[in-house]
mmCIF file of the N, C-alpha and C atoms, coordinates in Angstrom:
data_MODEL
# 
_entry.id   MODEL 
# 
loop_
_atom_site.group_PDB 
_atom_site.id 
_atom_site.type_symbol 
_atom_site.label_atom_id 
_atom_site.label_alt_id 
_atom_site.label_comp_id 
_atom_site.label_asym_id 
_atom_site.label_entity_id 
_atom_site.label_seq_id 
_atom_site.pdbx_PDB_ins_code 
_atom_site.Cartn_x 
_atom_site.Cartn_y 
_atom_site.Cartn_z 
_atom_site.occupancy 
_atom_site.B_iso_or_equiv 
_atom_site.pdbx_formal_charge 
_atom_site.auth_seq_id 
_atom_site.auth_comp_id 
_atom_site.auth_asym_id 
_atom_site.auth_atom_id 
_atom_site.pdbx_PDB_model_num 
ATOM 1   N N  . MET A 1 1  ? 77.406  116.477 123.375 1.00 0.00 ? 1  MET A N  1 
ATOM 2   C CA . MET A 1 1  ? 77.225  115.283 122.580 1.00 0.00 ? 1  MET A CA 1 
ATOM 3   C C  . MET A 1 1  ? 78.327  114.276 122.925 1.00 0.00 ? 1  MET A C  1 
ATOM 4   N N  . LYS A 1 2  ? 77.956  113.072 123.296 1.00 0.00 ? 2  LYS A N  1 
ATOM 5   C CA . LYS A 1 2  ? 78.909  112.064 123.754 1.00 0.00 ? 2  LYS A CA 1 
ATOM 6   C C  . LYS A 1 2  ? 79.914  111.678 122.672 1.00 0.00 ? 2  LYS A C  1 
ATOM 7   N N  . LEU A 1 3  ? 79.475  111.576 121.443 1.00 0.00 ? 3  LEU A N  1 
ATOM 8   C CA . LEU A 1 3  ? 80.366  111.182 120.358 1.00 0.00 ? 3  LEU A CA 1 
ATOM 9   C C  . LEU A 1 3  ? 81.524  112.162 120.216 1.00 0.00 ? 3  LEU A C  1 
ATOM 10  N N  . ASP A 1 4  ? 81.224  113.444 120.251 1.00 0.00 ? 4  ASP A N  1 
ATOM 11  C CA . ASP A 1 4  ? 82.276  114.461 120.148 1.00 0.00 ? 4  ASP A CA 1 
ATOM 12  C C  . ASP A 1 4  ? 83.233  114.377 121.324 1.00 0.00 ? 4  ASP A C  1 
ATOM 13  N N  . THR A 1 5  ? 82.712  114.143 122.517 1.00 0.00 ? 5  THR A N  1 
ATOM 14  C CA . THR A 1 5  ? 83.543  114.033 123.713 1.00 0.00 ? 5  THR A CA 1 
ATOM 15  C C  . THR A 1 5  ? 84.467  112.825 123.612 1.00 0.00 ? 5  THR A C  1 
ATOM 16  N N  . ASP A 1 6  ? 83.931  111.707 123.160 1.00 0.00 ? 6  ASP A N  1 
ATOM 17  C CA . ASP A 1 6  ? 84.742  110.491 122.997 1.00 0.00 ? 6  ASP A CA 1 
ATOM 18  C C  . ASP A 1 6  ? 85.834  110.693 121.956 1.00 0.00 ? 6  ASP A C  1 
ATOM 19  N N  . ARG A 1 7  ? 85.476  111.335 120.862 1.00 0.00 ? 7  ARG A N  1 
ATOM 20  C CA . ARG A 1 7  ? 86.448  111.587 119.795 1.00 0.00 ? 7  ARG A CA 1 
ATOM 21  C C  . ARG A 1 7  ? 87.565  112.490 120.296 1.00 0.00 ? 7  ARG A C  1 
ATOM 22  N N  . MET A 1 8  ? 87.211  113.515 121.053 1.00 0.00 ? 8  MET A N  1 
ATOM 23  C CA . MET A 1 8  ? 88.210  114.445 121.584 1.00 0.00 ? 8  MET A CA 1 
ATOM 24  C C  . MET A 1 8  ? 89.113  113.739 122.596 1.00 0.00 ? 8  MET A C  1 
ATOM 25  N N  . ALA A 1 9  ? 88.537  112.882 123.430 1.00 0.00 ? 9  ALA A N  1 
ATOM 26  C CA . ALA A 1 9  ? 89.326  112.141 124.418 1.00 0.00 ? 9  ALA A CA 1 
ATOM 27  C C  . ALA A 1 9  ? 90.323  111.218 123.718 1.00 0.00 ? 9  ALA A C  1 
ATOM 28  N N  . LYS A 1 10 ? 89.884  110.553 122.651 1.00 0.00 ? 10 LYS A N  1 
ATOM 29  C CA . LYS A 1 10 ? 90.766  109.662 121.903 1.00 0.00 ? 10 LYS A CA 1 
ATOM 30  C C  . LYS A 1 10 ? 91.903  110.456 121.256 1.00 0.00 ? 10 LYS A C  1 
ATOM 31  N N  . TYR A 1 11 ? 91.583  111.599 120.684 1.00 0.00 ? 11 TYR A N  1 
ATOM 32  C CA . TYR A 1 11 ? 92.593  112.451 120.056 1.00 0.00 ? 11 TYR A CA 1 
ATOM 33  C C  . TYR A 1 11 ? 93.601  112.943 121.091 1.00 0.00 ? 11 TYR A C  1 
ATOM 34  N N  . ASN A 1 12 ? 93.107  113.363 122.252 1.00 0.00 ? 12 ASN A N  1 
ATOM 35  C CA . ASN A 1 12 ? 93.996  113.825 123.321 1.00 0.00 ? 12 ASN A CA 1 
ATOM 36  C C  . ASN A 1 12 ? 94.916  112.708 123.791 1.00 0.00 ? 12 ASN A C  1 
ATOM 37  N N  . GLN A 1 13 ? 94.395  111.486 123.859 1.00 0.00 ? 13 GLN A N  1 
ATOM 38  C CA . GLN A 1 13 ? 95.220  110.342 124.254 1.00 0.00 ? 13 GLN A CA 1 
ATOM 39  C C  . GLN A 1 13 ? 96.327  110.103 123.226 1.00 0.00 ? 13 GLN A C  1 
ATOM 40  N N  . LEU A 1 14 ? 95.998  110.228 121.959 1.00 0.00 ? 14 LEU A N  1 
ATOM 41  C CA . LEU A 1 14 ? 97.018  110.066 120.917 1.00 0.00 ? 14 LEU A CA 1 
ATOM 42  C C  . LEU A 1 14 ? 98.108  111.123 121.044 1.00 0.00 ? 14 LEU A C  1 
ATOM 43  N N  . LEU A 1 15 ? 97.730  112.340 121.383 1.00 0.00 ? 15 LEU A N  1 
ATOM 44  C CA . LEU A 1 15 ? 98.720  113.400 121.584 1.00 0.00 ? 15 LEU A CA 1 
ATOM 45  C C  . LEU A 1 15 ? 99.616  113.100 122.784 1.00 0.00 ? 15 LEU A C  1 
ATOM 46  N N  . ARG A 1 16 ? 99.028  112.564 123.861 1.00 0.00 ? 16 ARG A N  1 
ATOM 47  C CA . ARG A 1 16 ? 99.826  112.203 125.044 1.00 0.00 ? 16 ARG A CA 1 
ATOM 48  C C  . ARG A 1 16 ? 100.812 111.088 124.708 1.00 0.00 ? 16 ARG A C  1 
ATOM 49  N N  . ILE A 1 17 ? 100.364 110.103 123.962 1.00 0.00 ? 17 ILE A N  1 
ATOM 50  C CA . ILE A 1 17 ? 101.244 109.001 123.559 1.00 0.00 ? 17 ILE A CA 1 
ATOM 51  C C  . ILE A 1 17 ? 102.382 109.531 122.699 1.00 0.00 ? 17 ILE A C  1 
ATOM 52  N N  . GLU A 1 18 ? 102.059 110.423 121.781 1.00 0.00 ? 18 GLU A N  1 
ATOM 53  C CA . GLU A 1 18 ? 103.090 111.015 120.928 1.00 0.00 ? 18 GLU A CA 1 
ATOM 54  C C  . GLU A 1 18 ? 104.135 111.746 121.762 1.00 0.00 ? 18 GLU A C  1 
ATOM 55  N N  . ASP A 1 19 ? 103.699 112.484 122.770 1.00 0.00 ? 19 ASP A N  1 
ATOM 56  C CA . ASP A 1 19 ? 104.635 113.190 123.649 1.00 0.00 ? 19 ASP A CA 1 
ATOM 57  C C  . ASP A 1 19 ? 105.511 112.214 124.428 1.00 0.00 ? 19 ASP A C  1 
ATOM 58  N N  . GLN A 1 20 ? 104.925 111.121 124.899 1.00 0.00 ? 20 GLN A N  1 
ATOM 59  C CA . GLN A 1 20 ? 105.672 110.148 125.688 1.00 0.00 ? 20 GLN A CA 1 
ATOM 60  C C  . GLN A 1 20 ? 106.720 109.428 124.837 1.00 0.00 ? 20 GLN A C  1 
ATOM 61  N N  . LEU A 1 21 ? 106.386 109.135 123.598 1.00 0.00 ? 21 LEU A N  1 
ATOM 62  C CA . LEU A 1 21 ? 107.312 108.403 122.738 1.00 0.00 ? 21 LEU A CA 1 
ATOM 63  C C  . LEU A 1 21 ? 108.436 109.292 122.220 1.00 0.00 ? 21 LEU A C  1 
ATOM 64  N N  . ALA A 1 22 ? 108.127 110.543 122.006 1.00 0.00 ? 22 ALA A N  1 
ATOM 65  C CA . ALA A 1 22 ? 109.088 111.547 121.529 1.00 0.00 ? 22 ALA A CA 1 
ATOM 66  C C  . ALA A 1 22 ? 109.970 110.994 120.417 1.00 0.00 ? 22 ALA A C  1 
ATOM 67  N N  . GLU A 1 23 ? 111.267 110.942 120.644 1.00 0.00 ? 23 GLU A N  1 
ATOM 68  C CA . GLU A 1 23 ? 112.220 110.526 119.614 1.00 0.00 ? 23 GLU A CA 1 
ATOM 69  C C  . GLU A 1 23 ? 112.361 109.011 119.499 1.00 0.00 ? 23 GLU A C  1 
ATOM 70  N N  . VAL A 1 24 ? 111.793 108.262 120.419 1.00 0.00 ? 24 VAL A N  1 
ATOM 71  C CA . VAL A 1 24 ? 111.946 106.804 120.422 1.00 0.00 ? 24 VAL A CA 1 
ATOM 72  C C  . VAL A 1 24 ? 111.185 106.159 119.268 1.00 0.00 ? 24 VAL A C  1 
ATOM 73  N N  . ALA A 1 25 ? 110.011 106.678 118.977 1.00 0.00 ? 25 ALA A N  1 
ATOM 74  C CA . ALA A 1 25 ? 109.160 106.083 117.949 1.00 0.00 ? 25 ALA A CA 1 
ATOM 75  C C  . ALA A 1 25 ? 109.624 106.480 116.555 1.00 0.00 ? 25 ALA A C  1 
ATOM 76  N N  . GLN A 1 26 ? 109.419 105.572 115.615 1.00 0.00 ? 26 GLN A N  1 
ATOM 77  C CA . GLN A 1 26 ? 109.742 105.838 114.220 1.00 0.00 ? 26 GLN A CA 1 
ATOM 78  C C  . GLN A 1 26 ? 108.528 105.508 113.371 1.00 0.00 ? 26 GLN A C  1 
ATOM 79  N N  . TYR A 1 27 ? 108.179 106.417 112.482 1.00 0.00 ? 27 TYR A N  1 
ATOM 80  C CA . TYR A 1 27 ? 107.064 106.187 111.567 1.00 0.00 ? 27 TYR A CA 1 
ATOM 81  C C  . TYR A 1 27 ? 107.561 105.361 110.393 1.00 0.00 ? 27 TYR A C  1 
ATOM 82  N N  . LYS A 1 28 ? 107.018 104.178 110.228 1.00 0.00 ? 28 LYS A N  1 
ATOM 83  C CA . LYS A 1 28 ? 107.463 103.269 109.172 1.00 0.00 ? 28 LYS A CA 1 
ATOM 84  C C  . LYS A 1 28 ? 106.624 103.395 107.899 1.00 0.00 ? 28 LYS A C  1 
ATOM 85  N N  . GLY A 1 29 ? 105.485 104.039 107.981 1.00 0.00 ? 29 GLY A N  1 
ATOM 86  C CA . GLY A 1 29 ? 104.626 104.169 106.809 1.00 0.00 ? 29 GLY A CA 1 
ATOM 87  C C  . GLY A 1 29 ? 104.189 102.806 106.312 1.00 0.00 ? 29 GLY A C  1 
ATOM 88  N N  . LEU A 1 30 ? 104.192 102.642 105.000 1.00 0.00 ? 30 LEU A N  1 
ATOM 89  C CA . LEU A 1 30 ? 103.763 101.369 104.415 1.00 0.00 ? 30 LEU A CA 1 
ATOM 90  C C  . LEU A 1 30 ? 104.735 100.234 104.703 1.00 0.00 ? 30 LEU A C  1 
ATOM 91  N N  . LYS A 1 31 ? 105.958 100.541 105.075 1.00 0.00 ? 31 LYS A N  1 
ATOM 92  C CA . LYS A 1 31 ? 106.934 99.498  105.413 1.00 0.00 ? 31 LYS A CA 1 
ATOM 93  C C  . LYS A 1 31 ? 106.483 98.687  106.625 1.00 0.00 ? 31 LYS A C  1 
ATOM 94  N N  . ALA A 1 32 ? 105.593 99.240  107.434 1.00 0.00 ? 32 ALA A N  1 
ATOM 95  C CA . ALA A 1 32 ? 105.079 98.523  108.597 1.00 0.00 ? 32 ALA A CA 1 
ATOM 96  C C  . ALA A 1 32 ? 104.245 97.316  108.171 1.00 0.00 ? 32 ALA A C  1 
ATOM 97  N N  . PHE A 1 33 ? 103.772 97.324  106.930 1.00 0.00 ? 33 PHE A N  1 
ATOM 98  C CA . PHE A 1 33 ? 102.923 96.248  106.424 1.00 0.00 ? 33 PHE A CA 1 
ATOM 99  C C  . PHE A 1 33 ? 103.684 95.372  105.432 1.00 0.00 ? 33 PHE A C  1 
ATOM 100 N N  . TYR A 1 34 ? 104.940 95.089  105.756 1.00 0.00 ? 34 TYR A N  1 
ATOM 101 C CA . TYR A 1 34 ? 105.811 94.332  104.864 1.00 0.00 ? 34 TYR A CA 1 
ATOM 102 C C  . TYR A 1 34 ? 105.266 92.959  104.513 1.00 0.00 ? 34 TYR A C  1 
ATOM 103 N N  . ASN A 1 35 ? 104.440 92.389  105.378 1.00 0.00 ? 35 ASN A N  1 
ATOM 104 C CA . ASN A 1 35 ? 103.958 91.028  105.141 1.00 0.00 ? 35 ASN A CA 1 
ATOM 105 C C  . ASN A 1 35 ? 102.669 90.986  104.312 1.00 0.00 ? 35 ASN A C  1 
ATOM 106 N N  . LEU A 1 36 ? 102.158 92.130  103.909 1.00 0.00 ? 36 LEU A N  1 
ATOM 107 C CA . LEU A 1 36 ? 100.955 92.160  103.079 1.00 0.00 ? 36 LEU A CA 1 
ATOM 108 C C  . LEU A 1 36 ? 101.350 92.285  101.613 1.00 0.00 ? 36 LEU A C  1 
ATOM 109 N N  . LYS A 1 37 ? 100.680 91.524  100.774 1.00 0.00 ? 37 LYS A N  1 
ATOM 110 C CA . LYS A 1 37 ? 100.966 91.597  99.340  1.00 0.00 ? 37 LYS A CA 1 
ATOM 111 C C  . LYS A 1 37 ? 100.156 92.721  98.720  1.00 0.00 ? 37 LYS A C  1 
ATOM 112 N N  . LYS A 1 38 ? 100.733 93.324  97.708  1.00 0.00 ? 38 LYS A N  1 
ATOM 113 C CA . LYS A 1 38 ? 100.036 94.404  96.989  1.00 0.00 ? 38 LYS A CA 1 
ATOM 114 C C  . LYS A 1 38 ? 99.110  93.840  95.953  1.00 0.00 ? 38 LYS A C  1 
# 
């Protein structure tokens, strides 16, 4: 099924990006959306 294959490829790409960023990236959570009003 193509949808499952596409989803798996996207997930694998996210894992590769996570490995490449390693300690450089920081998860900001909701702070990343500082310019949006609640």
